[in-house]
PALO-589841 format. One line per field, with one value per residue: residue number from 1; residue in three letters; x, y, z of N, C-alpha, C in turn. Coordinates in Angstrom, 3 decimals. Layout:
REM residues N
n	c(NUM	...)
res	c(ALA	...)
n.c1	c(X	...)
n.c2	c(Y	...)
n.c3	c(Z	...)
ca.c1	c(X	...)
ca.c2	c(Y	...)
ca.c3	c(Z	...)
c.c1	c(X	...)
c.c2	c(Y	...)
c.c3	c(Z	...)
END
This chain:
REM residues 258
n	c(1	2	3	4	5	6	7	8	9	10	11	12	13	14	15	16	17	18	19	20	21	22	23	24	25	26	27	28	29	30	31	32	33	34	35	36	37	38	39	40	41	42	43	44	45	46	47	48	49	50	51	52	53	54	55	56	57	58	59	60	61	62	63	64	65	66	67	68	69	70	71	72	73	74	75	76	77	78	79	80	81	82	83	84	85	86	87	88	89	90	91	92	93	94	95	96	97	98	99	100	101	102	103	104	105	106	107	108	109	110	111	112	113	114	115	116	117	118	119	120	121	122	123	124	125	126	127	128	129	130	131	132	133	134	135	136	137	138	139	140	141	142	143	144	145	146	147	148	149	150	151	152	153	154	155	156	157	158	159	160	161	162	163	164	165	166	167	168	169	170	171	172	173	174	175	176	177	178	179	180	181	182	183	184	185	186	187	188	189	190	191	192	193	194	195	196	197	198	199	200	201	202	203	204	205	206	207	208	209	210	211	212	213	214	215	216	217	218	219	220	221	222	223	224	225	226	227	228	229	230	231	232	233	234	235	236	237	238	239	240	241	242	243	244	245	246	247	248	249	250	251	252	253	254	255	256	257	258)
res	c(MET	THR	MET	ALA	LEU	SER	MET	PRO	LEU	PRO	LEU	ASN	GLY	PRO	ALA	GLN	ALA	HIS	CYS	ASP	VAL	TRP	LEU	VAL	ALA	LEU	ASP	ARG	ALA	VAL	PRO	GLN	ALA	LEU	ARG	ALA	GLN	LEU	SER	THR	SER	GLU	ARG	GLU	ARG	SER	GLN	ARG	PHE	VAL	PHE	ALA	ARG	ASP	ARG	HIS	ARG	PHE	VAL	ALA	ALA	HIS	ALA	ALA	LEU	ARG	GLN	LEU	LEU	ALA	GLN	ARG	THR	GLY	LEU	PRO	GLY	ALA	LEU	VAL	GLU	LEU	THR	GLU	ASN	VAL	PHE	GLY	LYS	PRO	LEU	LEU	ALA	GLY	ALA	GLY	PRO	GLY	GLY	PRO	ASN	ALA	PRO	HIS	PHE	ASN	LEU	SER	HIS	SER	GLN	ASP	LEU	GLY	ALA	VAL	ALA	LEU	SER	ASP	THR	HIS	GLU	ILE	GLY	ILE	ASP	VAL	GLU	VAL	LEU	ARG	PRO	LEU	SER	ASP	ARG	ALA	ALA	MET	ALA	ARG	THR	TYR	PHE	THR	PRO	ALA	GLU	GLN	ARG	ALA	LEU	GLU	ARG	VAL	GLU	SER	ARG	GLY	ALA	LEU	ALA	ALA	GLU	LYS	ALA	PHE	PHE	THR	CYS	TRP	THR	ARG	LYS	GLU	ALA	CYS	LEU	LYS	ALA	LEU	GLY	LEU	GLY	LEU	GLN	LEU	ALA	THR	ASP	SER	PHE	GLU	VAL	GLY	VAL	GLU	ALA	ASN	MET	ALA	GLU	ALA	LEU	ASP	ILE	ASP	ILE	GLN	THR	LEU	GLU	GLY	ILE	GLU	ARG	VAL	ARG	LEU	GLU	SER	PHE	PRO	CYS	GLY	PRO	ASP	ALA	VAL	GLY	ALA	LEU	ALA	LEU	ARG	LEU	ALA	ARG	ASP	PRO	SER	PRO	SER	VAL	SER	ALA	CYS	GLY	ALA	ALA	HIS	ALA	SER	LYS	THR	SER	ALA)
n.c1	c(-7.274	-7.053	-8.669	-11.483	-11.881	-14.136	-13.469	-14.836	-13.407	-14.982	-14.916	-14.547	-16.603	-18.921	-17.938	-17.041	-14.663	-13.995	-12.203	-10.553	-9.573	-7.372	-6.875	-4.480	-3.224	-0.180	0.911	-0.015	-0.536	0.402	-1.129	0.169	-0.278	-0.402	2.318	3.525	2.694	4.310	6.868	9.987	11.779	10.493	10.818	13.626	13.966	12.644	15.152	16.329	15.980	16.697	15.628	13.584	11.150	10.290	10.887	8.828	6.679	7.161	6.655	3.945	2.452	3.042	2.142	-0.592	-1.331	-0.949	-2.789	-4.713	-4.756	-5.114	-7.621	-9.018	-7.927	-8.619	-6.550	-4.368	-2.106	0.038	0.699	0.645	2.249	4.493	5.883	8.004	7.811	10.318	10.843	10.581	8.141	5.877	4.070	1.515	2.341	3.100	0.625	-0.053	-0.111	-3.771	-4.454	-5.702	-4.739	-5.135	-5.966	-5.177	-2.891	-1.464	0.719	1.517	3.213	3.923	5.744	3.398	1.464	-0.487	-1.352	-3.342	-4.103	-6.443	-7.505	-9.750	-9.713	-7.713	-4.340	-3.021	-2.069	-0.842	-0.409	0.467	1.137	2.433	1.992	4.325	7.147	9.018	12.332	14.151	12.315	11.288	13.455	13.263	10.741	11.862	13.353	11.347	9.192	7.080	7.654	4.980	3.789	5.740	5.535	2.435	2.615	4.744	2.605	1.027	2.509	2.442	0.296	0.652	2.671	1.726	-0.393	1.124	2.587	0.809	0.072	2.280	3.188	0.710	0.749	3.323	2.183	0.045	1.970	3.466	1.817	0.310	3.145	3.525	1.362	1.751	4.004	6.666	9.177	11.628	12.254	10.457	10.415	9.665	9.006	8.177	5.621	1.920	0.405	-0.413	-0.940	-3.061	-5.789	-9.220	-11.133	-13.367	-13.148	-11.898	-8.926	-8.233	-5.316	-2.325	0.415	3.778	5.847	8.825	7.380	5.081	2.295	0.836	-1.774	-3.606	-5.974	-6.581	-6.840	-7.467	-7.595	-8.806	-7.072	-7.215	-6.453	-3.559	-2.605	-2.307	-3.476	-3.110	-4.416	-4.056	-5.141	-3.986	-4.799	-6.016	-3.443	-2.780	-2.995	-2.474	-0.253	-0.365	-1.103	0.233	3.429	3.770	2.157	0.139	-2.417	-5.443	-9.115	-10.730	-12.722	-14.007	-16.814	-15.807)
n.c2	c(-6.098	-5.492	-6.003	-4.702	-3.506	-2.800	-0.605	0.962	3.321	4.380	7.558	9.373	11.824	14.393	14.448	11.194	9.425	7.280	4.757	3.655	0.266	-1.902	-5.179	-6.629	-8.824	-9.773	-11.405	-11.607	-10.698	-7.489	-5.239	-3.742	-0.889	0.343	-0.766	1.222	3.390	3.931	6.112	7.275	6.998	4.914	2.538	2.656	1.493	-0.680	-2.327	-3.055	-5.377	-8.215	-11.111	-11.769	-12.700	-10.704	-8.397	-7.988	-7.817	-5.650	-3.808	-4.607	-3.739	-1.148	-0.114	-1.207	1.073	3.569	3.244	3.716	5.854	7.401	7.070	8.466	11.159	11.920	12.167	11.662	8.283	8.251	11.118	11.293	12.428	11.638	12.332	12.214	12.540	14.048	11.741	9.823	8.940	8.429	10.474	12.273	15.095	18.023	17.823	17.614	17.647	16.632	17.960	20.012	18.582	16.099	13.323	11.334	8.185	5.239	2.119	-1.078	-4.496	-7.938	-10.746	-12.465	-10.781	-7.401	-4.108	-1.328	1.218	4.256	7.510	10.698	12.023	11.628	11.269	8.088	4.918	1.309	-1.954	-5.252	-8.724	-11.986	-14.772	-16.564	-19.162	-18.115	-18.265	-16.738	-15.786	-15.375	-13.573	-11.255	-10.666	-9.629	-7.519	-5.823	-5.772	-4.559	-5.374	-6.429	-7.089	-9.326	-11.526	-11.816	-13.068	-15.207	-16.897	-17.750	-19.497	-22.326	-22.909	-23.650	-23.385	-22.153	-20.866	-18.813	-17.942	-16.131	-14.650	-13.211	-11.735	-10.227	-8.316	-7.276	-5.781	-4.128	-2.502	-1.222	0.090	1.723	2.982	4.097	5.247	8.236	8.656	8.609	6.733	5.316	6.563	5.899	3.922	0.552	-0.562	1.118	1.437	-0.074	-2.430	-4.696	-8.696	-10.248	-9.747	-8.649	-8.526	-7.135	-5.027	-1.246	0.273	3.360	4.488	5.723	7.209	7.993	10.511	12.765	15.285	15.239	13.992	11.603	10.457	7.372	5.972	2.517	-0.322	-4.151	-6.596	-8.493	-11.138	-12.686	-16.380	-17.037	-14.973	-11.656	-8.284	-4.617	-1.677	1.925	5.325	8.553	10.821	13.947	15.587	14.965	17.554	17.180	16.881	15.618	12.382	8.987	8.295	5.648	4.684	3.222	0.562	2.463	2.921	3.358	1.863	1.188	0.034	-1.497)
n.c3	c(-18.724	-15.970	-12.852	-11.407	-7.770	-5.704	-2.561	-0.480	2.459	4.955	6.461	9.805	10.620	8.285	5.978	3.752	2.533	-0.159	-1.890	-4.644	-5.750	-7.660	-8.730	-10.485	-13.227	-13.243	-15.695	-17.611	-21.096	-22.433	-24.036	-27.037	-27.473	-24.850	-23.603	-25.028	-24.097	-21.576	-19.524	-20.567	-18.525	-17.161	-18.809	-18.664	-16.391	-16.570	-17.583	-16.299	-14.967	-14.639	-15.456	-17.850	-17.324	-15.054	-15.734	-17.650	-15.802	-14.327	-16.412	-16.899	-14.611	-14.075	-16.809	-16.627	-13.907	-15.675	-17.301	-15.577	-14.612	-16.498	-17.194	-14.937	-15.163	-17.546	-19.439	-21.823	-22.151	-22.738	-21.770	-18.900	-16.401	-14.286	-10.855	-8.090	-4.489	-2.051	-0.808	-2.124	-2.860	-5.387	-7.335	-9.230	-11.043	-10.188	-8.320	-4.925	-0.919	-0.239	-2.359	-5.362	-7.406	-7.386	-8.757	-5.721	-5.693	-5.605	-6.192	-6.083	-6.145	-6.522	-7.016	-9.253	-9.119	-9.008	-7.677	-7.649	-6.262	-5.830	-4.735	-4.602	-3.141	-0.626	0.359	-0.058	0.490	-0.609	-0.353	-1.299	-1.208	-2.307	-0.771	0.906	1.583	4.169	5.316	7.414	8.737	11.488	12.407	10.545	11.711	14.448	13.739	12.510	13.598	16.188	19.764	20.964	18.730	18.005	19.561	18.726	16.227	17.291	18.868	16.572	15.425	16.038	14.895	12.510	9.512	6.888	8.064	9.645	7.703	6.563	8.718	9.712	6.990	6.633	8.499	7.495	5.358	5.835	7.508	5.330	3.884	5.671	5.732	2.898	2.573	4.151	2.773	3.736	3.076	4.093	5.852	8.784	11.513	11.359	13.609	15.406	15.615	15.699	14.435	14.227	13.751	12.583	10.542	10.610	7.870	7.666	8.965	9.315	10.664	12.720	12.939	14.991	14.585	15.655	13.935	12.743	12.081	14.019	14.910	13.187	11.255	10.591	7.990	8.214	6.685	5.997	3.330	1.077	-1.447	-2.891	-2.646	-1.891	-1.234	0.618	1.381	2.047	2.953	3.019	4.229	4.622	6.883	8.679	10.226	13.639	16.176	19.311	21.687	23.457	22.448	22.686	22.066	21.245	18.722	19.171	18.002	17.618	19.526	17.545	15.874	12.532	10.536	7.133)
ca.c1	c(-5.990	-7.486	-9.827	-11.681	-12.703	-14.320	-12.431	-15.042	-12.995	-15.660	-14.190	-15.306	-17.533	-19.805	-17.284	-16.663	-14.179	-13.735	-10.845	-10.650	-8.671	-7.619	-6.081	-3.565	-2.697	0.855	1.988	-0.863	0.125	0.395	-0.854	1.485	-0.586	-0.259	3.570	3.952	2.702	5.394	7.764	11.577	11.956	10.091	11.338	14.861	13.844	12.289	15.563	17.384	15.895	17.787	15.014	12.340	10.075	10.521	10.836	7.528	5.784	7.202	5.950	2.543	1.972	3.308	1.072	-2.193	-1.234	-0.805	-4.155	-6.116	-4.788	-5.445	-9.129	-9.282	-7.533	-8.655	-5.437	-3.509	-1.854	1.908	0.939	0.169	3.793	4.832	7.286	8.233	8.162	11.284	11.408	10.509	6.741	5.794	2.815	1.258	3.235	1.591	-0.052	0.607	-1.230	-5.113	-4.565	-6.517	-4.468	-5.708	-6.115	-3.858	-2.630	0.017	1.104	2.386	3.570	4.431	5.179	2.313	-0.001	-0.136	-2.117	-3.387	-5.188	-6.622	-8.553	-9.523	-9.552	-6.501	-3.124	-3.142	-0.720	-1.401	0.724	0.640	2.566	2.207	2.485	5.842	7.947	10.624	13.438	14.105	10.513	11.517	14.629	12.528	10.101	12.407	13.648	10.728	7.847	6.767	7.395	3.750	3.671	6.426	4.521	1.225	3.541	4.837	1.420	0.135	3.514	1.839	-1.050	1.449	3.270	0.951	-1.025	2.249	3.307	-0.217	0.066	3.718	2.909	-0.712	1.434	4.106	1.579	-0.229	3.001	4.164	0.824	0.673	4.420	3.228	0.421	2.399	4.889	7.997	9.782	12.270	12.164	10.075	10.964	7.791	8.606	7.497	3.817	1.579	-0.638	-1.244	-0.440	-3.670	-6.883	-10.211	-11.228	-14.678	-12.832	-10.784	-9.154	-7.608	-3.530	-1.612	2.065	4.388	6.772	9.226	6.499	4.037	1.487	-0.077	-3.109	-3.728	-6.858	-6.306	-7.723	-6.576	-8.246	-8.595	-6.598	-7.001	-6.426	-2.510	-2.014	-2.803	-3.016	-3.256	-4.606	-4.018	-5.502	-3.619	-6.039	-5.433	-2.888	-2.997	-2.009	-2.138	1.211	-0.764	-0.999	1.269	4.222	4.085	1.528	-0.505	-3.818	-6.779	-10.114	-11.528	-12.726	-15.006	-16.864	-15.631)
ca.c2	c(-6.045	-5.323	-6.250	-3.998	-3.796	-1.159	-0.540	2.474	3.430	5.254	8.254	10.163	12.857	14.163	13.455	10.171	8.829	6.477	4.624	1.865	-0.673	-2.620	-5.687	-6.576	-9.961	-9.425	-12.309	-11.626	-10.078	-6.293	-4.463	-2.563	0.309	0.119	-0.587	2.439	4.919	4.294	6.955	6.847	6.269	3.910	1.600	2.124	1.086	-2.162	-3.324	-3.398	-6.579	-9.918	-12.144	-11.600	-12.169	-9.753	-7.082	-8.109	-7.780	-4.423	-3.329	-4.626	-3.325	0.334	0.262	-1.051	2.380	4.408	3.167	3.705	7.698	8.312	7.286	8.825	12.579	12.537	12.533	10.393	7.456	9.159	12.311	11.225	12.853	11.079	12.776	11.859	13.643	13.862	10.399	8.857	8.306	8.427	11.107	13.028	16.183	19.259	17.003	18.471	16.589	17.573	19.466	19.976	17.437	14.416	11.757	10.348	7.126	4.021	0.885	-2.664	-5.589	-8.968	-11.926	-12.109	-10.011	-5.949	-3.847	0.098	1.936	5.774	8.238	11.922	12.939	11.567	10.310	6.569	3.665	-0.045	-3.232	-6.859	-9.638	-13.305	-15.778	-17.500	-19.676	-17.192	-19.129	-15.598	-14.805	-14.721	-12.324	-10.295	-9.874	-9.087	-6.432	-4.806	-5.585	-4.487	-6.643	-7.353	-8.279	-10.516	-12.520	-12.568	-14.008	-16.816	-17.783	-18.069	-20.228	-23.084	-23.215	-24.024	-22.445	-21.387	-19.880	-18.244	-16.787	-15.169	-13.553	-12.554	-10.720	-9.414	-7.189	-6.219	-5.222	-3.258	-1.702	-0.798	0.446	3.101	4.053	4.657	6.718	9.550	9.179	8.371	5.433	4.424	7.491	5.882	2.797	0.006	-1.221	2.332	1.658	-1.472	-2.958	-6.470	-9.632	-10.501	-8.533	-8.741	-8.022	-6.098	-4.009	-0.327	0.772	4.340	4.297	6.853	6.883	9.536	10.681	13.817	16.582	15.106	12.570	11.181	9.414	6.568	4.766	1.669	-2.213	-4.993	-6.852	-10.117	-10.798	-14.168	-17.422	-16.861	-13.434	-10.770	-6.977	-3.724	-0.107	3.274	6.466	9.538	11.419	15.019	15.586	15.182	18.365	16.951	16.338	14.050	10.641	8.020	8.277	4.257	4.668	1.660	0.821	2.702	1.967	3.776	0.899	1.584	-0.976	-0.561)
ca.c3	c(-17.915	-15.032	-12.632	-10.244	-6.481	-4.845	-1.318	0.253	3.685	5.555	7.602	10.913	10.440	7.776	4.997	3.429	1.227	-1.463	-2.706	-5.778	-5.760	-9.043	-8.843	-12.028	-13.331	-14.234	-16.101	-18.813	-22.207	-22.214	-25.506	-27.506	-27.297	-23.514	-23.292	-25.721	-23.177	-20.458	-19.790	-20.807	-17.273	-17.254	-19.994	-19.319	-15.293	-16.910	-18.151	-15.431	-14.464	-15.034	-16.074	-18.529	-16.441	-14.442	-16.788	-18.373	-14.871	-13.935	-17.791	-17.117	-13.458	-14.736	-17.760	-15.466	-13.208	-16.655	-18.028	-14.759	-14.345	-17.894	-17.337	-13.710	-15.261	-18.704	-20.039	-22.583	-20.696	-22.476	-21.392	-17.598	-16.024	-12.819	-10.435	-6.518	-3.257	-1.188	0.280	-3.364	-3.247	-6.996	-7.321	-10.433	-11.136	-9.983	-7.175	-3.248	-0.293	-0.174	-3.351	-6.080	-8.591	-7.117	-8.077	-5.659	-6.034	-5.133	-7.205	-5.285	-6.969	-5.686	-8.107	-10.697	-8.172	-8.847	-6.977	-7.630	-5.276	-6.324	-4.051	-5.162	-1.474	0.217	0.092	0.020	0.237	-0.737	-0.210	-1.529	-1.033	-2.242	0.650	0.364	3.029	4.671	5.836	8.096	9.203	13.069	12.464	10.357	12.605	15.557	13.109	12.060	14.440	17.749	20.702	21.017	17.217	17.598	20.456	18.515	15.606	18.082	18.923	15.591	14.465	16.271	13.960	11.296	8.381	6.490	9.390	10.141	6.637	6.127	9.733	8.916	5.664	7.137	9.565	6.812	4.222	7.051	7.664	4.505	3.516	6.087	5.405	1.948	2.670	4.354	1.865	4.687	3.055	5.124	7.407	9.898	11.944	11.257	14.796	16.168	15.786	15.778	13.516	14.552	12.860	12.278	10.493	9.973	6.596	7.741	9.745	8.897	12.000	12.685	13.618	15.580	14.307	15.685	13.106	13.299	12.219	14.884	15.281	12.092	11.606	8.850	8.411	7.654	5.995	4.936	1.931	0.301	-2.610	-3.452	-1.444	-1.546	-0.673	1.589	1.125	3.303	2.411	4.206	3.928	5.452	7.550	8.747	11.413	14.677	16.779	20.088	21.971	24.928	22.232	22.578	20.563	20.459	17.782	18.536	17.060	18.813	19.626	16.591	14.382	11.795	9.297	5.808)
c.c1	c(-6.442	-8.609	-10.660	-12.123	-12.844	-14.211	-12.818	-14.173	-13.864	-14.953	-15.202	-15.973	-18.501	-19.522	-17.010	-16.100	-14.229	-12.459	-11.156	-9.344	-8.408	-6.574	-5.615	-2.991	-1.448	1.676	0.883	-0.184	-0.420	-0.033	0.027	0.739	-0.656	1.388	4.091	3.676	3.725	6.116	9.357	12.088	12.000	10.370	12.830	14.851	13.832	13.666	16.883	17.394	16.695	17.076	13.947	11.172	9.412	10.713	9.216	6.185	5.871	6.356	3.853	1.896	2.421	2.413	-0.252	-2.273	-1.586	-2.238	-4.876	-5.720	-5.339	-7.421	-9.813	-9.069	-8.418	-7.387	-4.955	-2.857	-0.134	2.018	0.447	1.661	4.008	5.962	7.493	8.318	9.722	11.917	11.109	9.320	6.238	4.031	2.814	1.863	2.444	0.763	0.457	-0.706	-2.414	-5.211	-5.495	-6.231	-4.756	-6.433	-4.763	-3.345	-1.183	-0.341	2.125	2.161	4.012	4.697	4.233	1.251	0.357	-1.450	-2.077	-4.616	-5.295	-7.952	-8.376	-9.164	-8.146	-5.822	-3.374	-2.047	-1.492	-0.012	0.464	1.594	1.721	2.790	3.444	6.713	9.092	11.596	13.661	13.184	10.636	12.616	13.915	11.859	10.491	13.292	12.497	9.413	7.815	6.764	6.166	3.366	4.731	5.816	3.480	1.739	3.813	3.523	1.048	1.141	3.108	0.567	-0.497	2.164	2.812	0.126	0.061	3.025	2.224	-0.036	1.298	3.429	1.269	0.028	2.310	3.510	0.569	1.015	3.310	2.829	0.604	1.780	4.090	2.318	0.894	3.317	6.635	9.149	10.343	13.014	11.902	10.379	9.424	7.750	8.263	5.906	3.442	0.204	-1.492	-1.074	-1.851	-5.111	-7.964	-10.722	-12.906	-14.231	-11.894	-10.110	-8.032	-6.033	-2.854	0.206	2.799	5.597	7.400	8.420	5.700	3.769	0.528	-0.974	-3.307	-5.439	-6.453	-6.988	-6.615	-7.734	-8.267	-8.398	-6.232	-6.650	-4.944	-1.733	-2.872	-2.312	-3.544	-3.619	-4.671	-4.307	-4.953	-4.642	-5.284	-4.959	-3.142	-2.701	-1.846	-1.166	0.484	-1.281	0.310	2.079	4.306	3.190	0.334	-1.759	-5.009	-7.890	-11.140	-11.606	-14.090	-15.334	-16.248	-16.354)
c.c2	c(-6.010	-5.764	-5.335	-4.451	-2.755	-1.234	0.927	2.339	4.374	6.226	8.954	11.134	12.905	13.771	12.129	9.934	7.770	6.215	3.551	1.262	-1.939	-3.511	-6.323	-8.126	-9.584	-10.424	-12.620	-10.624	-8.277	-5.615	-3.725	-1.474	0.919	0.615	1.112	3.677	4.928	5.336	6.062	6.344	4.999	2.148	0.953	1.493	-0.614	-2.895	-3.343	-4.683	-7.705	-10.335	-11.132	-11.187	-11.377	-8.596	-7.027	-7.952	-6.337	-3.605	-3.340	-3.790	-1.323	0.760	0.065	0.571	3.220	4.411	3.571	5.276	8.216	8.317	8.362	10.385	12.775	12.231	11.129	9.444	8.095	10.256	12.500	11.109	12.586	12.208	11.905	12.892	13.508	12.808	9.315	8.174	8.678	9.131	11.963	14.259	17.396	18.662	17.412	17.639	17.311	18.250	19.065	19.125	16.688	14.274	11.395	8.667	6.120	2.489	0.151	-3.420	-6.641	-10.314	-11.604	-11.532	-8.493	-5.236	-1.821	0.912	3.724	6.339	9.622	12.576	13.035	10.700	8.935	5.803	2.123	-0.967	-4.452	-7.959	-11.184	-14.130	-16.826	-18.422	-18.311	-17.993	-18.014	-15.069	-14.750	-13.534	-11.056	-9.466	-9.391	-7.626	-5.060	-4.776	-5.341	-5.451	-7.237	-8.200	-9.342	-11.772	-13.000	-13.667	-15.338	-17.883	-18.564	-19.224	-21.716	-23.845	-23.982	-23.387	-21.647	-19.863	-18.510	-16.982	-15.883	-14.017	-12.565	-11.432	-10.257	-8.628	-6.580	-5.451	-3.875	-2.021	-0.918	0.330	1.861	3.912	4.650	5.649	7.864	9.686	9.333	7.824	5.589	5.091	6.984	4.154	2.316	-0.612	-0.038	2.540	0.227	-1.219	-3.887	-7.365	-10.485	-9.697	-9.402	-7.925	-7.259	-4.928	-3.038	0.362	2.434	4.097	5.671	6.747	8.284	9.424	12.242	15.082	16.419	13.737	12.633	9.832	8.586	5.976	3.535	0.050	-2.858	-5.740	-7.913	-9.730	-11.660	-15.511	-17.316	-15.627	-12.429	-9.221	-5.871	-2.851	0.831	4.311	7.567	10.612	12.809	14.823	15.483	16.267	18.038	16.213	15.293	12.286	10.100	8.198	6.753	4.195	3.440	1.668	1.636	2.511	2.189	2.883	1.152	0.295	-0.280	-1.115)
c.c3	c(-16.517	-14.412	-11.153	-9.097	-5.902	-3.320	-0.932	2.251	4.275	6.697	8.674	10.574	9.110	6.226	4.469	2.316	0.658	-1.704	-3.608	-5.542	-6.973	-9.009	-10.358	-11.911	-14.230	-15.385	-17.182	-19.971	-21.793	-23.627	-25.353	-27.429	-25.698	-23.241	-24.117	-25.109	-22.118	-20.654	-20.365	-19.884	-17.034	-17.366	-19.575	-17.212	-15.486	-17.309	-17.343	-14.785	-14.993	-15.771	-17.148	-18.167	-15.463	-14.766	-17.514	-16.786	-14.272	-15.436	-17.224	-15.944	-14.104	-15.822	-17.141	-14.923	-14.299	-17.174	-16.943	-14.629	-15.086	-17.649	-16.337	-14.490	-16.732	-20.001	-20.907	-21.778	-20.972	-21.653	-19.503	-16.848	-14.487	-12.354	-8.898	-6.043	-2.617	-0.996	-0.676	-3.645	-4.369	-6.604	-8.788	-10.192	-10.848	-8.659	-5.880	-2.608	-0.444	-1.558	-4.454	-7.527	-8.244	-8.282	-7.386	-5.536	-5.117	-6.222	-5.826	-6.032	-6.423	-6.511	-9.177	-9.666	-8.443	-8.131	-7.285	-6.923	-5.686	-5.498	-4.627	-4.466	-0.481	-0.117	0.753	-0.065	0.407	-0.734	-0.491	-1.101	-1.182	-1.474	-0.097	2.006	3.137	5.595	7.431	8.942	10.524	12.994	11.918	11.003	14.004	15.211	13.064	12.853	15.860	18.715	20.860	19.771	17.204	18.437	20.020	17.295	16.051	18.261	17.765	15.324	14.945	15.749	12.791	10.482	7.718	7.270	9.685	9.273	6.482	7.854	9.563	7.849	5.878	7.620	8.404	5.731	5.156	7.524	6.240	3.429	4.071	5.878	3.827	1.556	3.385	3.848	2.574	3.836	4.194	5.953	8.739	10.006	12.057	12.796	15.660	16.177	15.425	15.097	13.306	13.753	12.208	12.021	10.222	9.193	6.447	8.517	9.483	10.686	11.942	13.699	13.682	15.329	14.694	14.697	13.767	13.182	12.985	14.656	13.933	12.307	10.069	9.422	7.488	7.573	5.524	4.205	1.137	-1.082	-3.480	-2.054	-0.966	-1.546	0.086	0.642	1.972	2.289	3.486	3.717	4.780	5.519	8.084	10.049	12.541	15.932	17.961	20.803	22.883	23.850	22.464	21.322	20.177	19.342	17.738	18.126	18.231	18.832	18.494	15.729	14.083	10.392	7.727	4.650)
END
């Protein structure tokens, strides 16, 4: 049901973090044994979708997540208990930031593509988007991107619609992955930190982000997930106590090969 990708993101210092990413084909049949592992809440949420295709994709994504968490924790899928932090980010019941009850996980899906990320050491965020035309792309960029990212996107527009779509969704997935790694939901404006609109798939960036609690640092990397989709992965690093870091949260010079 899933296709595994190995996505190591090395961290500075003696310790290295390794996270795993699985891409999930959401339009494939979901075995009844996996459907049966969904919680009552997940079944109820699936029924809120108007169209059968969307219900099936939701079930497929969450069944895959439970399957992977069961493999990692050794628990039966039906006994994997999920909860949420105060901002709505799903996590394993009893798990805390950097706590012993890892793995940390995150789920994303777009149309028929799903992605699950797991890390035993760090809070994690993942986002995938299938490329598609957006009539309000420029307006969305003005709302959610920094001025520098908006200018960069305008330059890409001259290379054609497909290049512009890829640049837009590259920036979008990178921002979403950062927010999800921090677990802040909509509490942080996406135009308050910079991630760029074009990503070198062989590079990971350290991004400093100003939050109400102080400067947070994430390790960010884009990854390939087919010719018609883009994805991004972020790990939450230790908080930087220094008040001297720019509140803009621009991408810093710390780049490492992934």
